[in-house]
N, C-alpha and C positions, 0 to 999 in steps of 0.2 A: 096357427103353429109358427113359432119362432125357430129358425135354424141358425145356429151359431157355430162358426168354425174358428178355432185357435190352434196354433201348433204346439203350445206348451201349457203347463199348469201355472203360468205366470199371469193369468188374466185377472188377478186381483191387484195388479199394479196400476199406477196412475194413468198410464196410456189407455187402459181399458175401463177403469172404474167409473168414469163420468157417464159412459153409456150403459154399462152392464148393471150399474146399481139400480137402474129402472127395470131390470129383468129379474135379477136375483134379489128378491125381497126377504127381509128377516123372517117372515113366516112361511117361506117356500119350503117344500119338501122335495128332496133330491134322491134319485136312484142312480147309482153309478155302476156301469159295467166296466170292470177293469180287465182288459185283455193284455196279458203279459207276453213276454217273448217266449215263454215256455209253458207247455201244458202242465208242467210239474211245479207251477208257481205255488209258493208257500207263504201265506199271509204272515205267519209267525215271524219270518225273517225279513219282512219288508215294512218299512215305516210309511205305510200308506197314508197316514194322517198328515204327515208333512207334505207329501207330494200330491195328494189328490184331494183330501178334505180341506186342507188349509185355505184355498181360495174361497170356498163357500163360507167358511167361518169368518173370513175377512169381511164379507158382505153382511154379516150379522145373523146368518142362518145357524140355528142351534144344531149342535152335534147329533142330538137324538132325532133330528129331522133328516139325517143323511144316512142312506143305506148303501154300503159298498159291497159288491159281490164279485166273486171270481166265477165267471161263467162256466169254467171247466169243472167246477166242483158242485154246481147246482143242478138239481134235477129239473126236467122240463116243466113239471107241475109247479115247482116253486117259482120259476121264472114267470109262468102264466099268472100265478097268484099275485106276484109283486106288481105286474103290469096292470092288474085290475085295481090296484090301490090308487089313491088320489095323489099321485106325484106331480108336482108342478114342473119339474125338470128331470129329464132322462138324459144321462150323460154316458158317452162311450169314449173310453180312453185306450189308445193303442196306435200302432203304426202299420197294421196290415189290413187294408180294406177288403182284400180277397177273403181272408180268414173270417172276418166279421160278417161279410155278406153270406158266406156259407153257413155260418152259425145261425143267422136270422132265418135262413131257409130251413135248416135242419130242425130248429126248434119251433117252426111254424109261426114266427112272430114278425115276419117281414112286413106283411100288410098292416099289422097293428102299429108298428113303428112308423111306416110311411104315412099313416093317417092319424098320428098322435096329435092331440089338440093343444098340448102344452109347449114347452121349450125343449128342443133337442139340441144338446151341446156335444160337439165332436172335438175331442182334444187329441191332436196328433194327426198323422197321415191317414188315419181311419176316416177322416173327414172327406176324403175323395169319394167315399161311398154315398155321400149326399148328392153327388152329381148325377146327371142323366146316364153317363157312361164314364169309365176311367180305365187307365191302363190300355190294353189292346182291345178296346171296345167292350170290356166287361160291363154288364148292366148294373147301374147303381140304383138308388131309390128314387131318383128324379125329383129330389126336394129343391134343387137349384136348377131351375129351368133355363137351359141354354147359357149357363154361366161356366166359363172355363177358368180354372184356378191352378195355381202352383203353391202348394203348402210348404211351410218352413223354407221359404225362398231365400236363397243366398246368391251372391254374384259369383257363381261357380259354374263350371262347364256343363254339368248334367242339368242344372236348373235352366240355364240360358238356352241350352239346346232344346229342351222341352217347350219353353215359351216361344222360341222362334218357330219351331215346328207347328205349334198350334196356330200361330198367326199366319204362317205360310199356307196352312191347310184351310184357311178361310175364317178362322175365329175373328169376330169383330173386335173383341177385347179379351184380355186375360187379366185376372185379378191375382196380383202377387201378394202373398201373405207371409211376411217374414216372422222371425221369432217374437217380435213385439208388435204384432198386428193381428187383425181378425176381420171376419165378415159376419154380418147379421142379415138374414133374409126373412121376409114375410111375404108369402105367396110369390108373386113375380117381381117383387121389389126388393132391392138389397142395398146395403150401405157398408162401407168399410170403415175401420177405425184403427187407431194406433199408426204404425208405419206402413200399413198395407197401401198398395197403390194399384192403379189400373194402367196397362199399356195397350196400345192399339198398333195398327199397321204403320202409323206415322212414326213410331219409335223403332221400327225394324233396323234402320241404319245404325242407330245407337246400340242396339242389341247385338248386331253383327260385330261392331267394334269391340264391345265388351267380351263377346265370345272369343274373338281372335286373340285378345290380350291374355286369355287363359293358357295359351300355349307358349 
């Protein structure tokens, strides 16, 4: 299984393309779960092709090989049916890992996703669900073994506070994934790309200074 985390749908740009073109092949089949901000999401009024499908088209994947679903409008049987199909990539798009975690449990597909043999792509803060735990100790899927991350990282108070807290609590390192950055993991091994970076306890003094400059 490949696990890929990116904060935005801009992963078809040059900073990511050199690596991901080896993952997203022209003959790939893609299933996309799009979790909107509202359960009342209406595909008719949303240009999902521009925001969600476009990156895959850039990698040469045919449009008829991409299935985008709104999880709130799909029956459980339909979801189970789709997951039995031979999709090379299953993608989750959204910013609420708690919501998606509950969805996977409610629909009885958490174990299936955890053991998926293809590529799992997480776009947005939903990527925290791939960790062992997230938030206040909420259980994730454990796809990123002992990796601490900060998604959509910016040099701002809330992000710096979180990174400092993780390092002070004993994290050996924290992966910072900004808007033009990503992480790809295979089993216990991972690599970063784009502007993503790794900070350790050695960078705490620098992080303290950056945090203080926010006030």
